[in-house]
Wavefront OBJ file of the C-alpha trace (Angstrom):
o trace
v 38.511 31.643 84.019
v 41.717 31.848 82.027
v 43.492 33.052 85.162
v 42.107 30.033 87.046
v 43.502 27.729 84.377
v 46.873 29.429 84.786
v 46.723 28.922 88.568
v 45.994 25.238 88.083
v 49.489 24.847 86.637
v 51.417 27.449 88.644
v 50.406 25.901 91.970
v 51.529 22.358 91.101
v 54.850 22.724 92.892
v 57.268 21.163 90.395
v 60.890 21.875 91.217
v 63.037 21.150 88.191
v 62.917 21.520 84.432
v 60.846 23.460 81.963
v 57.371 22.290 81.011
v 54.989 23.343 78.252
v 51.432 23.156 79.508
v 49.075 25.117 77.253
v 48.735 25.980 73.586
v 45.944 28.387 72.657
v 44.892 29.442 69.196
v 42.164 31.422 67.546
v 40.860 29.744 64.404
v 38.837 31.518 61.767
v 37.091 30.472 58.598
v 34.261 31.470 56.316
v 31.155 29.589 57.503
v 33.574 27.174 59.143
v 32.172 26.229 62.557
v 28.415 26.733 62.789
v 27.422 24.052 60.302
v 25.121 26.412 58.455
v 25.289 29.224 55.927
v 26.131 32.218 58.082
v 27.530 34.275 55.208
v 30.277 35.479 57.492
v 33.672 34.671 58.946
v 33.427 32.609 62.096
v 35.971 32.271 64.869
v 36.597 29.852 67.721
v 39.149 29.431 70.483
v 41.052 26.164 70.831
v 42.951 25.232 73.999
v 45.259 22.232 74.065
v 46.800 20.883 77.253
v 49.962 18.895 76.642
v 50.335 15.554 78.374
v 52.937 15.504 81.130
v 53.424 12.068 82.626
v 55.771 13.270 85.387
v 53.130 15.669 86.700
v 50.215 13.347 85.824
v 48.580 15.826 83.447
v 46.487 14.264 80.662
v 46.312 15.550 77.118
v 43.173 17.671 76.697
v 41.888 19.373 73.552
v 38.859 21.673 73.700
v 37.505 23.513 70.686
v 35.182 26.337 71.560
v 31.896 27.041 69.898
v 31.325 29.849 67.444
v 30.252 32.350 70.123
v 32.286 31.062 73.101
v 34.901 33.418 74.472
v 38.311 32.353 75.747
v 37.150 32.232 79.372
v 34.289 29.864 78.569
v 36.658 27.505 76.784
v 39.181 27.743 79.650
v 36.401 26.845 82.092
v 35.629 23.654 80.165
v 39.327 22.726 80.069
v 39.677 23.277 83.813
v 36.630 21.072 84.490
v 38.209 18.244 82.492
v 41.523 18.582 84.309
v 39.852 18.609 87.733
v 37.736 15.578 86.815
v 40.965 13.775 85.976
v 42.410 14.758 89.389
v 39.533 12.975 91.131
v 39.867 9.845 89.024
l 1 2 3 4 5 6 7 8 9 10 11 12 13 14 15 16 17 18 19 20 21 22 23 24 25 26 27 28 29 30 31 32 33 34 35 36 37 38 39 40 41 42 43 44 45 46 47 48 49 50 51 52 53 54 55 56 57 58 59 60 61 62 63 64 65 66 67 68 69 70 71 72 73 74 75 76 77 78 79 80 81 82 83 84 85 86 87
């Protein structure tokens, strides 16, 4: 799904300038994201889409769950962007 998220932006057809679309990060912390005593380090992916008014792209921030991989988070981001396209 990460490749599909990439395609969402690369097929927009803008013709001038440089745009920053996506920031991705992997966060980690001891018992940080599950809300319970896991006695372990936990990790989650975070994908942020930067608002671009010229291209009508909304700001989107999705924080993955403890066991979600990058593709699952990318899928949720893409759904939000496509829902915005319809609206």
